C-alpha positions in Angstrom: -22.6 -19.2 -17.6 -25.3 -21.5 -18.9 -24.0 -24.7 -17.4 -23.0 -26.1 -20.8 -19.9 -24.0 -21.6 -21.8 -21.0 -23.0 -23.0 -17.8 -21.7 -26.5 -16.4 -21.0 -27.3 -12.7 -21.4 -28.7 -11.2 -18.2 -31.7 -9.0 -19.0 -34.2 -7.0 -17.0 -33.8 -6.9 -13.2 -31.2 -9.6 -13.4 -29.1 -7.6 -15.8 -29.4 -4.5 -13.7 -28.2 -6.4 -10.6 -25.3 -7.8 -12.5 -24.2 -4.4 -13.7 -24.7 -2.9 -10.2 -22.6 -5.6 -8.6 -19.9 -5.2 -11.2 -19.8 -1.4 -10.7 -19.6 -1.9 -6.9 -16.9 -4.6 -6.9 -14.6 -3.3 -9.7 -12.0 -0.8 -8.5 -12.4 2.6 -9.9 -9.5 3.3 -12.2 -8.7 -0.4 -12.6 -9.7 -0.5 -16.3 -7.5 1.9 -18.2 -10.1 2.2 -21.1 -12.9 3.1 -18.6 -11.2 4.8 -15.7 -14.6 6.2 -14.3 -16.1 2.7 -14.0 -16.1 1.0 -10.6 -16.1 2.1 -7.0 -13.8 3.0 -4.2 -15.5 0.7 -1.8 -12.2 -1.1 -1.2 -11.2 2.0 0.9 -14.1 1.6 3.4 -12.2 -0.5 5.9 -9.4 2.1 6.0 -11.8 4.6 7.5 -12.5 5.0 11.2 -15.3 2.6 12.2 -17.6 5.5 12.9 -17.1 6.9 9.4 -17.4 3.7 7.4 -21.1 3.8 6.7 -20.9 7.3 5.4 -18.0 6.5 3.2 -19.8 3.4 1.8 -22.8 5.5 1.0 -20.7 8.1 -0.8 -18.8 5.4 -2.8 -22.0 3.6 -3.7 -23.6 6.8 -5.0 -20.6 7.7 -7.1 -20.3 4.1 -8.6 -24.0 4.0 -9.5 -24.6 7.6 -10.7 -24.6 6.4 -14.4 -27.0 3.5 -13.8 -30.8 4.1 -14.1 -31.4 3.2 -10.5 -32.3 5.0 -7.3 -30.4 3.9 -4.2 -32.8 3.8 -1.2 -30.6 2.2 1.4 -27.0 1.2 2.1 -26.2 -0.9 5.1 -22.9 -2.1 6.4 -22.3 -5.0 8.7 -18.8 -4.4 9.9 -16.7 -6.9 11.9 -13.5 -4.9 11.9 -11.5 -6.9 9.3 -14.2 -7.3 6.7 -17.7 -5.9 6.0 -20.9 -7.1 4.3 -22.4 -4.3 2.2 -26.1 -4.4 1.2 -27.5 -1.9 -1.3 -31.2 -1.6 -1.8 -32.4 0.2 -4.9 -35.4 1.0 -7.1 -35.3 0.2 -10.8 -38.4 0.8 -12.9 -40.6 0.8 -9.8 -39.2 -2.6 -8.6 -37.2 -2.9 -5.4 -33.9 -4.8 -5.8 -31.1 -5.6 -3.4 -27.5 -6.7 -3.9 -25.0 -7.8 -1.3 -21.2 -8.1 -1.4 -18.3 -8.5 1.0 -15.6 -5.8 1.4 
């Protein structure tokens, strides 16, 4: 939103981060016309606590495989009932980071 009732197109690094966040937070299979879009990160908290980080890394890699980015780190701050996921990535030589809550 542009603050005046319109929309602003996100470009460059901002656009990449917006697409990455969308791919990470959308449930895979949730859009019938794009069933491969999204992630399965909503399943992370169903895993054993010791397996959650590995599952998050796997789900992030699958969700971002079609983006032109390289994931360099996935971290998970888990409190048992929710988790904070931070993904660090490289896009065109620039390090970017996005954080979301699971």
